[in-house]
C-alpha positions in Angstrom: 19.1 160.1 -36.0 18.2 159.1 -39.5 20.1 157.4 -42.4 19.5 157.7 -46.1 19.0 154.4 -48.1 19.9 153.6 -51.6 16.7 155.2 -52.9 17.5 158.5 -51.2 14.9 158.0 -48.4 15.5 158.9 -44.9 15.1 156.1 -42.3 15.3 156.4 -38.5 18.3 154.7 -36.9 17.8 152.0 -34.2 21.5 151.8 -33.2 24.7 153.5 -34.1 28.4 153.5 -33.5 30.5 156.5 -34.4 34.3 156.1 -34.6 34.4 153.5 -31.8 37.8 152.3 -30.6 38.2 149.5 -28.1 41.3 147.7 -26.9 42.2 144.5 -25.0 45.5 145.5 -23.7 47.6 146.7 -26.6 45.4 144.9 -29.2 42.6 146.9 -30.9 39.5 144.8 -31.0 37.5 147.6 -32.7 39.4 150.1 -34.8 37.5 153.3 -35.6 34.1 151.5 -36.2 31.2 153.4 -37.5 27.8 151.9 -38.2 24.3 153.2 -38.5 21.6 150.5 -38.4 18.2 151.6 -39.8 15.0 150.9 -37.9 13.0 148.0 -39.4 16.0 146.3 -40.9 17.7 142.9 -40.5 21.3 144.0 -40.3 24.0 141.4 -40.7 27.5 141.6 -39.2 29.6 139.2 -41.2 33.1 138.2 -40.4 35.5 135.4 -39.6 35.8 134.1 -36.1 37.8 136.6 -34.1 37.0 139.5 -36.4 35.4 141.6 -33.6 31.7 140.8 -34.1 31.0 139.9 -30.5 33.0 142.8 -29.2 30.9 145.1 -31.4 27.6 143.7 -30.1 28.7 143.9 -26.5 29.2 147.6 -27.0 25.5 147.9 -28.1 24.5 145.9 -25.0 26.4 148.3 -22.7 28.9 145.5 -21.7 32.0 147.5 -22.8 32.9 151.0 -22.4 34.7 152.2 -25.6 38.1 153.9 -25.4 36.7 156.6 -27.7 33.7 157.2 -29.9 29.9 157.4 -29.4 27.3 154.6 -29.2 23.5 155.0 -29.2 20.7 152.4 -29.0 17.0 153.2 -29.3 17.8 156.8 -28.7 19.8 156.2 -25.5 23.2 155.4 -24.2 23.3 151.7 -23.4 25.6 152.3 -20.4 24.2 155.6 -19.0 20.5 154.6 -19.8 21.0 150.8 -19.4 17.7 149.9 -17.7 15.5 151.8 -20.0 17.4 150.8 -23.2 17.8 147.0 -22.3 14.1 146.6 -21.5 13.5 147.2 -25.3 16.3 144.8 -26.4 16.4 141.0 -26.9 19.6 139.2 -27.0 20.7 135.6 -27.9 24.3 134.4 -28.3 26.0 131.1 -29.2 27.1 130.7 -25.5 24.9 128.3 -23.6 24.6 130.6 -20.6 21.1 129.7 -19.2 21.4 127.8 -15.8 21.2 124.1 -16.5 19.3 123.3 -13.3 16.4 125.5 -14.3 13.3 124.2 -16.1 11.9 125.8 -19.2 9.1 127.2 -17.2 11.6 128.7 -14.7 13.4 130.5 -17.4 10.3 132.0 -19.0 8.9 133.1 -15.7 12.2 134.8 -14.8 12.2 136.8 -18.1 8.5 137.5 -17.7 9.2 139.2 -14.4 11.9 141.4 -16.0 10.1 142.5 -19.1 6.7 144.5 -18.7 5.9 143.9 -22.3 6.2 140.1 -22.1 3.6 138.4 -24.3 2.4 135.2 -22.7 0.4 134.1 -25.7 3.3 134.6 -28.0 5.6 132.6 -25.7 3.0 129.8 -25.6 2.8 129.9 -29.4 6.6 129.4 -29.7 6.7 126.7 -27.1 4.2 124.8 -29.1 6.0 125.4 -32.4 9.3 124.2 -30.9 7.6 121.3 -29.1 9.1 122.2 -25.7 8.0 120.7 -22.4 7.7 123.4 -19.7 8.6 121.0 -17.1 11.9 119.9 -18.8 15.2 120.9 -17.2 17.6 122.6 -19.4 20.4 120.0 -18.7 18.1 117.4 -20.3 17.7 119.3 -23.5 19.9 119.2 -26.6 22.0 122.2 -27.6 19.3 122.9 -30.1 16.6 122.7 -27.5 18.4 125.1 -25.2 18.9 127.5 -28.1 15.1 127.4 -28.7 14.4 128.2 -25.1 16.9 131.1 -25.3 15.3 132.4 -28.4 11.9 132.5 -26.7 13.4 134.4 -23.8 14.9 136.8 -26.1 11.8 137.6 -28.4 8.7 136.9 -26.3 8.7 140.4 -24.9 8.4 141.8 -28.4 11.7 143.9 -28.3 12.2 146.8 -30.5 15.7 145.6 -31.2 16.9 142.0 -31.3 20.6 141.3 -31.1 21.7 137.8 -32.2 25.3 136.7 -31.8 26.0 133.6 -33.9 22.6 132.2 -32.7 22.8 128.9 -34.5 26.5 128.2 -34.4 27.1 124.5 -33.7 23.4 123.5 -34.1 22.1 120.7 -36.4 20.4 121.8 -39.7 16.9 121.3 -38.3 17.5 123.5 -35.3 19.2 126.1 -37.4 16.3 126.3 -39.8 13.7 126.6 -37.0 15.6 129.3 -35.3 16.0 131.3 -38.5 12.4 130.8 -39.3 11.4 132.1 -35.8 13.7 135.2 -36.3 12.0 135.9 -39.6 8.6 135.7 -38.0 9.7 137.8 -35.1 10.7 140.7 -37.3 7.9 140.6 -39.6 6.1 143.2 -37.4 6.8 146.7 -38.9 9.4 148.7 -37.1 11.3 145.9 -35.3 15.0 145.7 -35.9 17.5 142.8 -35.9 21.3 142.9 -35.7 22.5 139.4 -36.8 26.1 138.4 -36.3 27.4 135.3 -38.1 30.2 133.8 -40.1 27.8 131.5 -41.9 27.1 133.0 -45.3 23.8 131.1 -45.9 22.3 132.4 -42.8 23.2 136.0 -43.6 21.9 135.7 -47.1 18.7 134.2 -46.0 17.6 136.7 -43.3 19.6 139.9 -43.7 18.7 142.9 -45.9 21.9 144.9 -45.2 25.3 143.6 -44.4 28.5 145.1 -42.9 31.7 143.0 -43.2 34.1 143.3 -40.3 37.7 142.1 -40.5 40.4 142.5 -37.9 38.4 145.0 -35.9 37.5 147.2 -38.8 34.4 147.6 -41.0 35.7 147.1 -44.4 32.5 147.2 -46.5 28.7 147.7 -46.2 26.1 146.8 -48.8 22.5 146.1 -49.3 21.6 142.5 -50.3 19.0 143.7 -52.7 21.6 145.7 -54.7 24.5 143.4 -54.3 24.6 142.4 -58.0 24.4 146.0 -59.0 27.4 147.0 -56.9 29.8 144.2 -57.5 30.7 141.8 -60.4 33.0 138.9 -61.0 35.1 139.0 -64.2 36.6 135.8 -65.7 39.5 136.4 -68.0 42.1 134.4 -69.9 45.7 135.3 -70.9 46.2 135.3 -74.7 50.0 134.9 -74.5 52.2 132.5 -72.6 54.5 135.5 -71.8 51.9 137.2 -69.7 52.6 137.5 -66.0 49.3 136.2 -64.9 50.0 136.6 -61.2 49.6 140.3 -61.7 46.0 141.5 -62.0 45.3 143.7 -65.1 42.5 145.6 -63.3 43.5 148.6 -61.1 40.3 148.4 -59.1 40.2 144.6 -58.4 39.3 143.5 -54.9 40.6 140.0 -55.4 42.5 138.0 -58.1 42.9 134.3 -58.3 43.5 131.6 -60.9 41.0 128.8 -61.6 41.8 126.1 -64.2 43.8 128.3 -66.6 41.4 131.2 -66.2 41.5 134.1 -63.7 38.8 135.6 -61.6 38.7 139.2 -60.5 36.0 140.8 -58.2 35.3 144.4 -59.1 33.0 147.1 -58.3 30.4 147.4 -61.1 32.2 149.1 -63.9 32.2 149.6 -67.7 33.6 147.1 -70.2 37.4 147.5 -70.1 39.5 147.0 -73.2 42.1 144.4 -72.2 43.2 143.5 -75.8 46.3 145.7 -75.5 47.3 143.7 -72.3 46.8 140.4 -74.1 43.9 139.4 -71.9 40.5 138.0 -73.1 37.3 138.6 -71.1 35.6 135.2 -71.0 32.6 136.1 -68.9 31.2 138.6 -66.5 29.0 137.2 -63.7 26.7 138.2 -60.9 28.6 138.1 -57.7 27.8 135.6 -54.9 28.0 136.5 -51.3 30.7 133.8 -50.7 32.9 135.1 -53.6 32.5 138.8 -52.4 33.3 137.8 -48.8 36.4 135.9 -49.8 37.5 138.9 -51.9 36.9 141.5 -49.1 38.7 139.7 -46.4 41.7 138.9 -48.7 41.7 142.3 -50.5 45.2 143.2 -49.2 46.7 140.3 -51.2 45.7 141.7 -54.5 48.4 143.1 -56.8 47.6 145.3 -59.7 49.3 145.5 -63.2 52.2 147.9 -63.7 52.2 150.0 -66.8 54.0 147.2 -68.6 53.7 143.5 -68.2 56.6 141.2 -69.0 57.7 137.6 -69.1 57.8 136.7 -65.3 55.5 133.7 -65.5 54.8 131.2 -68.3 51.1 130.3 -68.7 50.5 127.0 -70.6 
């Protein structure tokens, strides 16, 4: 399977979900989710806690059987072809699931026995970089130390696909920085793919080149970080009359609308210069969008109201 990027070039796909539906009882955790993740990309899954990020990743790992839809990972079905697919996949989550009684050396030996492609010299390099003692038991390490061990276990076999589910959640800034740096190094080899789930915008912005936003089990937007500013824009406007109902957005295409110190901010897809003079609005500024502002707009887009054909005196603006 291939996917076409923004330049019209076809890229092979490392993992895909097509119209996947999954339910916990009567609640839909994934609602008609479709994603195609290009080979060689660092693909971010961005969403609030509980949005469905972990459930989505568990499908790629073959841990959930969807109610309907199709899933493919590295050319195979992660449930039907589990052994062959998972040998090419590395996985790290925020859960501290490694046995606390094991030593660092025990953990790495265990994973070395599982993966034929285990790179001992690479594992040793990471051990030195993280300053980990092979003899140390996991129960004696900090949460950041255990996360570092987990990352080595996930990447030392040089996986074709690395799946990271909130890998640095709850870690101190130093540990977060080291883990992100290791991820960047791990994927610098051409052809490797990373799927990176997080609710931390600075992490996503630092490491990802393409992002999907998931909210309440649905993928509500996808975009490339390199073209973010070409796709979205923030408009700052000011009402020119105290009789304007400023709670109603004058833009029909606004994703979000909020007041800030007497001015109003609208997030829009990149568009031409609208003439708002007839609606008694003045455009103060147009700004490049930030990931934080866009994310806030996307997860709150259902709250946006747009202007009717006539605007009257519902709210007084001082």
